[in-house]
N, C-alpha and C positions, 0 to 999 in steps of 0.2 A: 603416488604413483603404483598402478597394477605394472607387475613385471612378463604377465601371463595371460596371452587373451583367450587360453581355455577356460570360458567362468560356467560355474554349477552355480545358479542360479533359483530358489524360492520365493517366488511374491506370494505372500502374505499380506493384502490388501486394505484399507481403511485404519483402523486402529491395532492391525494385526502387524506383526514383524513379517519382515523381507527381507530373507537372507541372500543375500550375495558371497561368494567363496570362490576360491581361487583354485582347487586342486592343488591343494598341498601348500599351494603358496600365504601369502598374506591373505586373510578374508578383508573386506571391504567393511567397514565398521556401518553400521546402519545409527542415520543421523549426520553422517558425515558428505560432505560435498564430491567425495568422489562417486561416495553410493546414489547421490541424486542423481549425478553426471550417469554412470554408468545406466542408470535406471533409464531416462531419456534415450540414452545413445539404442537402447535395447525396443525402444517401442518408435523410433524413426525420427526420431525429435530433431532437428538442427538448430547446434546454439553456436554463439560467438564468445569470447573471451574477452575481457579487461582484467588483467595480470599486470601488479607491481614489478619492477626489477626484482625483487628478491623472492617474488613467486610465493608472498605469504595472502598476499590482498588475492584475491578472485571475485570478480561480480560476470556471471552467466549471464546473458541476454540470447531472446528468441527474435529475431524476424518476426517468423510467420505468425505470430503471436505478441505482434503489434507494437514490435520493440519492446518486451517486456523484460525488467529486469527477473528470472526466475527466481536464482540463489546468488546466495555470495557464501565467501569461504575469508577471516583472518588468518587460516595458518594452513593455506594449502590445501591441498586435494584432503588431508590427512583431518584438518581443522571441523567443525560444525558447521553443519548448511544451515543458515540464517532463515531462507524462504519456505514458507509452506508449499509443500507439493501433492496433489489430488490426486495417489497412487493407483486410487481405483477406478476413477474415471477415465482416466487416461489408459490406463491395462487394459479398462474394457472396450475403446477402441469403438464407443456409438457414439458420435456426433450429433450434437442436440439441434433443433431448429428455434429453440429458445433461447439460451445460453449454453457455453460449455464451459465451466469452471475448473480450470485446469491447476487455479492460483498462481501462485507467483510474488516476490514481494516488493513492488511495484508496476502496477499496470495504468494506462493509460485509458482514462475513461470522460465522458462528456455529461456536464449536467443542466438541466436537473433531469434526475429521474421523475420525477413523478409531481400530477399540479396538472393547470391547465397547458403548462409549454411544456409538457413531460417529450423527451427522446426516445423512453422506452414502449408509449401506446397509442395506436393510432386515434384519429379525431374519431371521437363520438365512444370511444370502450369504456366500460368500466373499468377503472383500475384494479384486479385484481390480479393474482398470480398466473390463471389461466391465460391473459391477454398480455402480459408482460412480456418483450421482445427485446434481448437486447440488439440492438444496431450491430451489421453485418461488420463494418469497419471495425467496428471496438469488439470484435469478437470470433471473427473466423478470417478475418481479411488481413494476407501478409501488409507490414510496412517495408517501405522498399528504400533499398541504404544507400545512402545519397554518398559518405565516405566515412573513413575509418582507420584506426590505427590502433595500437597496441592499450593505447591508454583511453582511446574515446572513438564512438561511434552516432553517426547520425541518420536517421530515416526522416520519410517525408511520403505523404498522403495525400490523395486530392480527394476529396467525398461531396456528397449532396445528403442533409438530413431534413427532415420533414418535424415538424412538430403536431403537439397533441392541437392544438389551434390551427392546423393547415401552414403555418409561415417554412417556406423552403428555405435553407444555410449551405450557401456552399462555401464551401470550406478547402484552406490547405492546411496542415498538420505539418508541422517541423520539429521531431524533437531528438532532442542530442544526450546520451548519458557519458558521463566522464567520470574515471577514476578520479579519486583525491586523495595526494598523499598526505604519510601524517603530519607534515608542515604545512601543507594546508590545513587541514581539519583544526589542528593544535592554532594558528593564525586567525582563520574564520571566525572559529569560536572561543578564541582568549584562554584556552583550558592548556592544561599541561599533560603530556606525554610524554611515556619514556619505554625504550625499546624492550622491557619486557612486557607490556600490556601489548592483545591482539589486537588489531583494528584493521576495519576495512569501511571505506566511506566512497557514495560515491554523489555526483549532483546529477539531476534530469533541469534539461533546460527543454520546455511544451509551450509551442507557439502557432495561436490558430489566428489566421489571418483570413477575414471574409474576400472573398474572390469572384462575389457576386455581383449584381451591380443595385442594389439597394441596401442602406441602411440597416441594420439590424439593433430593434428598440424595443423597451421595457411594454410597448402597447402591443405589441406581437409576438413578443418574450425572446430570453437571452439565450444563450448558452455558458457555460463555464466550462474549465481546464479543470477535470475532477480524479486526481494519484488515489489509486488504493494498493494500500500493503497488507498481503497474506503473513502472518506468521505464526509460528508453533506456538498453542499456547500450554500452561504448563501448572499445578497448582500453586507453585511459587512467582508466579509471575503477577503483575502489576503494571497497568496503563497507568501513567502520571501526567496532569495535565496543568501546566499553568494556566489561572487567570488574573482580570484585572477586576481589584476589587473596590474600584472606585468608580468601576461604571454602573450604568445603570441599566436598570432591567434586567428578565432571567440571567441566572449563569449557566446552567446547563437542559438542555432540551432531553429527557430523558424517560420520552415516552411515544419512543418508535415504534416498540415492538410491545408495549404496555410498559406501563411504570416501573422503573428499574427499583428493587429491595434496597432498603435505607445501608444492610449486611453486604451490599456489592458496589454499594455507591457512597462518595463521603466525600463532601465539601469543605473545606477548613484551611484557615489560612492561607489563601491564594491558590490552595494545589488542590483539583480533583483528581480521587482515586478510587479507579476502577476496576475489582476482582474479575480476571480473566483465567481461568481456568475451563474454559470447553464445552462446559457442561449446563449452561444458561443463557438463553438467545435472547440478548442487550444491546440497544446499541444510544450512542451518547452522542451530542454536538453540542460544539461552541459555536454561538452567535455573533459576527461581526464584533459588537460593542464588548465582548469581554474577552476573545480570543490574542493571544501573543504569537509571536512568529513560532512557536516552539511546542512539540509534546516529546512525551518521551514511555518505555517502558524498560522495566529490569527483572529477570530472571534471576532469583538470589540463588536458584540449588546452581545455576552453573557459569552465575558470574558475568550474565550480560545484559551492558545497557543498552539501551537502543536508542538513539535521538533524533526526532522529525523535525526538519526546519521546514518553511515556505517562508516567500516574500510575500508582504503585506503591502497594500498599495497605502500610497504617502497621501490621501486624504480616504472621508470615511465613502464607502461603494457598496454595490448593490451585489448581492447575494440571492443566488436563487436557492426554493425553497426545494428540497426533493423530497417531500414527504406524497404517499399515494394519494390519490381522491382530491375531495375539494378541502381549497385552502382558502382561509381568510384572509393571506396576503402572499402570493408565488414569488415575492422577494424578501420574505423572511427566513434566509437561508443558513446556513453552518460555515463556518470556515474550517474548523478541526473535527473531524469524528473518529469515533472508535466502538468497534464491533466485537462482542464476545460471542461466539458461536454457541449453539447446543441443538438439543432435541425437538424437533416441531412435534407434533401435537400427535403425527402418529408411532413418534416415538423415530424415526428416521432421525441421521445425521448428516451432511455433506461433508463435513470435515471432522475433526473439530481443526477450527485454525482461530485467531482472530484478528483483525484489521486497526488498522492505523490509515486516517485520510485525510488529505488537504485538499482544499479548492479554493479556485481561484474568484474574484469580483464573474460576474455574468459581464459578459463584453459586447459593448456597447460600440461597433461601429461602423463606421463608415467604409465604402468600397476601398477594399485595398491595405485597410488598418488591421493592426493585428495588437493581439493580448499575449502576452508571457509571464507561462505561471515557472518559477524556478522551486524546485524540492531539492532538499540535502538527506540522505540516510546514512548515519553513522553507527557502526557498531561497535563498542570496546569490550573485550573480555576481558578481566582483570579479578584483582581482590579488593577486598571492598575499602581497607585502605585507599589504595589505587583512585576509586570510581565515586567513593564517599566527596572528597574536594570537585571533582566536575560537577558531581549532580547538585553542589549547595552552589557554586559559581553562577550554573546556567540557569537551574530551575527555581532557587533560593528555598532547596527540599531537605532536608533532612533523610539518608539512605535508611537510615535505621527506622524510620515511621515508615518508609515506603515498604523496608522489607516487613515486617509485621502489622502491620495495617490490616489486613485479611488470613494472619497465619493463627 
C-alpha cells in the first residue's frame, strides 16, 4: 500500500515503461496490482474490489465497463497484476464509436461476432473491419450493481439487440462475480494447494433471459454468452488446451487470421500447445466435439499457471459461428478460443496481449427462459515442483513439456 499521496508519475504507454514513484517513499513496481490500481485512479476509472480475509487475493471489478474483471493479484497490492490493461488507449482518453479496447482479464460479450446472425454488423453490410461495431451494451454502457459484499458482486442490465438478419432480441443480463477461497479451489478442481503458493481465483455466473414475446430460434439466429480474458504475453508463455482424442471432426480451427504456422501450434497426445509471445496475430478455436471444460496457460519465467474452466451442457448443443462473412454453417462454432496478438499489415499493434475465451451454446429460449454460462479463473504462482502435479492431475499434461515446447 502507498503511504504517501504525493505521487510523481511518468507515463510511458504501450510497450514502454510507466514509472510511478512516491517522492522518496517506496516506488510502485510496474506490473504490480498497485501500479494498475494507481493508473486507473489517475484516469478517473472507478472500481470495486473483492478481497480475501488475509488481503492477498484481490479481484478488481469495474461496473462502468460491464462488470468486467479488470485484473487480479494473488499477493495483495505488491503482487503481480495478471490482467492486461490498455494503458495507451485509456491515457489518450479518446472514446471510439466502434470499440473501446480497454483490456481486462474477463469481459462479458455476446456472440456471434460474424456471419448471417452477427450482433456486430448491421443487416446488409459487408463484414469488414470498417463496418464492425461492438454493441454499446458490451462496450460503453454500465451494468447496474444489484448487490455486493466483500466476496461477491452482482450486476444486472436490460437491453435490446438486432442481428444481421434483422432479428430483435430483448435480453436481461445477470452477472455475478465471486471470489473463490483456496479451499473452494482445491475442492472444485480436486488439487492440492499449500499456503506457500500464491493463489487468486474467481467464479462468474452469467445469465441471459429472453424478456421478449417471441422464442429465440435457429432459423432467425441465436445468441451466446461469450467470455473473453486478456492477459500479458511473454516469450515464455504457452497456452495449452486438452482435446478429446476419440471424437470425430477437426481438432482445432486455426484459420481465423490465416493458418497458424506449425512452429506456433502443435497438437499431440490430446493436448494443443499454442505459442504466446504477442508477436504474431493468430487465433484458434476448439469445436464442441473436441472441447473439454478446461484450458490453461503457463508463464515459466514467473511461474504463473492460469486455469480457465467453463460449464458444458450435458447433451450435445449448438454453438454459434463467429467467423466474419459467408458461412457454410452458422452453428459450427467453437467452445474455447485463444488469441495471440501481433502486428497487423501496417505494423501497428493494439497490445500486445493474449486471450483465452469460452462460449456458451446458442440460447434457444422461449419467452421468460434463461441460459447460464459459468466460468472459473484461477491463477496459481509457485515453483514448478508445486505446479507440475496440478497440471498432470487436471490436464493430463507434463509441465516440463509445456515449458520447453516452444523454447
